[in-house]
N, C-alpha and C positions, 0 to 999 in steps of 0.2 A: 722613476719619479721620486722615490724616497731619497736617493743620493742627490739628484738634481736640485731639489728644493731644500735640502738640509741647511745650507748657509743662509738662505732667505729666511727660513724659519727661526734660526738662532737670532738673526738681526731683528726680526719682527717681534719675537718674544721679549727681547731687551727693550725695544721701542715701546711696547705696550705697558711696561712698568707694572706688571701684575702684582697686586697686593694679596696678602694671605687670605682675606675674606672675599676676594673677587670671584665672581662666577663668569666663566669665559666660554664663548662659542666660536668654533671654527666651522665655517661654511665650506664644504668641499674638502673634507679632511683627507681624502685619498687613502694611502696606506697607514695613516695615523702617526707619522713621525713627529710632527710638531706637537701633537697631543701627548705623545710619549715623552718628548723632551720636557714639556711643562710638568707632567706628572713626576718624572724622575727628579726634577729640580725642586719639587714640593711647592710649586707655584699655584696659587688660587685655591679656593675652597672646593669648587666644583668646576670640572672641565667637560664641556659637552661638544658634540660634533654632529653634523648632518651631512650626508652625501647622497647624491642621486644615482650613483653607479651601484648596481647590485653586488658587484664584487668587492668594493672598497670596505663596507662594514665588516665583512668576513676577515679581510686582511688586517684591518686596523684593530679588530677585536683580538685576533691572535697576538698581535704585537703588544697590546695593552691589557692583557688578561688580568694581571695582578691589580692594576689600578681600577679596573672595572669591578673586580670582586670586592675591593675595599669600598666601593661606592663613590670614589672620587671622579671617575670618568663614566660618561653616559654617551654612547654612540648610537645614532639612529639613521635609518634610511629615510630619505625624503627630499623635498625640493625647497629651494630658497623662497619660492613664491608662496609656499604653505608651510611655514615653520611649525613644527609640532611642540612649540613651547608657548607659554603665556607671554603677553607683552610685558616689557620691563623686567625680564628675568635676568638679563646679562649686564655686567659692568663693562666687559670688553668683548668685541666681536671682530673677527678678521677672516680673510680669505686669501689663499695663496694659489695663483694660477687656476682659478675656477670661474671667475666672472665671465670669461669668454664663452662659457657653455650655458649660462643662465638664459632661459627663454625670455624672461622679462625681469626687470629690476624691481625689487620690493620698494614701493613708494615710502613705506615707513622708515626705511634705512636712509632716505635722503640722498641716495646715489642716483645719478643720471648719466 
């Protein structure tokens, strides 16, 4: 998954035009490669992620340990239906290859 989504992540990160003070959320971060790319590039003030798979937070944490220790990255286990963040927290939100496994779509996201 990490190799398969790498090019998509690079394209999407460029498309998002992340500013230095932006707070970014990735829904379904998988092994954490996109989050790692953003952290390595110094993009955004805070990069957060949520993933419903019990294995992915462990893999992504190992991959992004330095950024987590510095406080720039916050990875959590959870579902898109019940985001563990306050409303209006994020400037940019994205998902790569995860929408197909969502049980229902968050109405606040405006996605149908």
